[in-house]
Residue, then its C-alpha position, 0 to 999 in steps of 0.5 A: m784201779a791198780p793196773k793188771s799184770n802185763l802178760l803181753r809185755r812179759l811174752l814180748a820180753k821173751r820172744g822176738w815176735l808174737l802171732a795174733d789171730g785172724a777174723t772173728g766175723t768171717n769165722l763165725f759166719a762159717h759157724g752159722l752167724a747170719h749177716g746183720d745179726a750181732p756176733e756179740q749176742w752169740n756169747l749169750n746164745h751160742a757159747d759153744k760155737v764161740r768157744a770153738h772159734y777161739r779154740s781153732f785159733i789157739q790150736a792154729g798157733s796164735d799167741i794172742v786171741l781176741t774176744n768176740t766183742f768188737g761191737g761191745t759198747a752200749n752204742r753198738l749193742r743198742l742197734h740190737g736191743l742189747h745196750d743194757r747187757v754190756h757188762e754181761i756180754n763182754w764178761i762172758a766173751a772174755q770168760l769163754l776165751a780164758t777158759e779155752i786158753a786154760v784148757s789148751g795148756r798154752t800161754v795165750v793172751c786173752a785180748g779184749s776186742v774194743g771196736p769203734t762206737g759207731d758215733l762221731f765225736q764232737p764237733l763232727g757228731p754228738l758224742t763228747h769225750d767224756e761220753g766216749v770214755a764212759a762207753f769204753r769204760a763200761q765195756m772194758e770193765g766187763l772184759r777185765d772182770g771176765g779175764a781179759d789180759v789186755a784191752w785191744i782197741e782196734t779198727m779206729s779211724s778217729a784220733d779223738e775216739l782213740r784218745a777216749a778209748l785209751a783213757a778208758a783203758t787206763e781208768v779200768g787198769l788194763p794194759v792196752v794195744c791200739t790199731m787204726s784202719f788205714d784204707t783209701n790213700g793210706r789214711t783212716m776215714m778221718g785222715v790219720s796216716p800211720s805216721d800220725l798215729v805214731t805222733l798221736v801215741r807219743e803225745s797222748g800221755f798213755d803208754p800202750v804196749a803196742f800199736g799199729g794197723n789192722c783191717g783197711t784193704g789188703a796186706p799190700d796196703l797195710m805193708a805200704g803204710l808200715l813201711s812209710a812210717r818206719g822212719v818215725f818208729h823208736p827202736d823199742d816200739v812194738i808194732v802191730a800188723k793185722a791185715n785183711c786176707g786179700v780184698p773183699e769181693f762180692v761173689d754169689g751173694e757173699i763177701r769173699y777174700g782171695g788171700t791164699l795161704q802162701m800170700m798170707a805166709d809171705y805177708a807175715v814174714m815181710a811184716r816181721d822184716a819191716g819191723a812188726r813184732i805182733i802179726g796177725g790177720c783181720c777180715g777173711t783170715t781163717p785158722e788155716h791162714i794163721r797156721a801157714m803164717a806160724e810155720a812161715l815165721a818159725t822157719h824163715q830167718r828175719g831179713e832186711a825190710p822190703t821195698l814197696d816194689q818187693v811188697i807188690a811183687r810178692l803180695g799183689p798191687l795196692t788197691g788205693n793210693t797208699a804209695d802217696l804216703f811215700m811222697t810225703r815221707d820222701r819230701r820230709d827225709g829224702g829217703p826214696v823207696g820203690r813205689g811200684g804200681r797201684a790200682g784203682g781205689r776200693r775201700g774195705r769195711r770191717r765186720d770181718 
């Protein structure tokens, strides 16, 4: 199929940076979604609330908004008895967002969210490459047909799964953005580091519009991963930084994120200074956080890339052993970077 017109590339050609949105799950919980329920089912049963969620981020200043389809493969929907409605659920999610964008009068990228299948790929698990491609293709066809401008592959841990998703996007004809989730020790659950992701993208044979990191633990750790990989970025790489709004804490029976408006504003500016051109938030990030980030990016000139010590001083301590990435980098190129302190390891898990 012929590739879809690339709105995201056109915007990037005009702008130095773009602001993505924040959390989907966190904000749908605020609208009444119950823990354990499928957010994707709300595309069918609570379209008004899903539209209100999209609208809140468009009004907050997001240039890119993700569809409510993170678990939109048949593999994930099967857990809720919805595996036979993949196209419908993804089509509706994209249609609802495309409608809100049209009503707003703003130019906003409708990004079709594509999360992991939840299954392990061979040889660690049962899923073959072809089965993975087929699962992602079915989801992406629904997103494309509903009006998505780009396939936004996110929160990946496995190189094999990312390759399958990239292949599916190519078959469907959608431009693609891909991000991995770097948590404990600055690597994904499957051991992929930020520098490994750069190599994976280079050698994949695909041409994503942008790539980078999302979710994981908190903004300091994502920034540490971004800084650790700066030496292997090309000047024309479009890097994505979409960090959690603080570290998740279990308080009074609920998961809460402690990131303040000021912390997320500081993170947005530091991420841009470190080379990211697409900046947003992940779990815990509300429209209010995005509005603060938009103001900070608009009112601060781009500066020099921060050191890790400066990141920690502004954003808080690392939650894992992310600084170990710099030991590998320093051995490779001899470029010392301030490391600062680090705290004991805690691992975040996404459902926003």
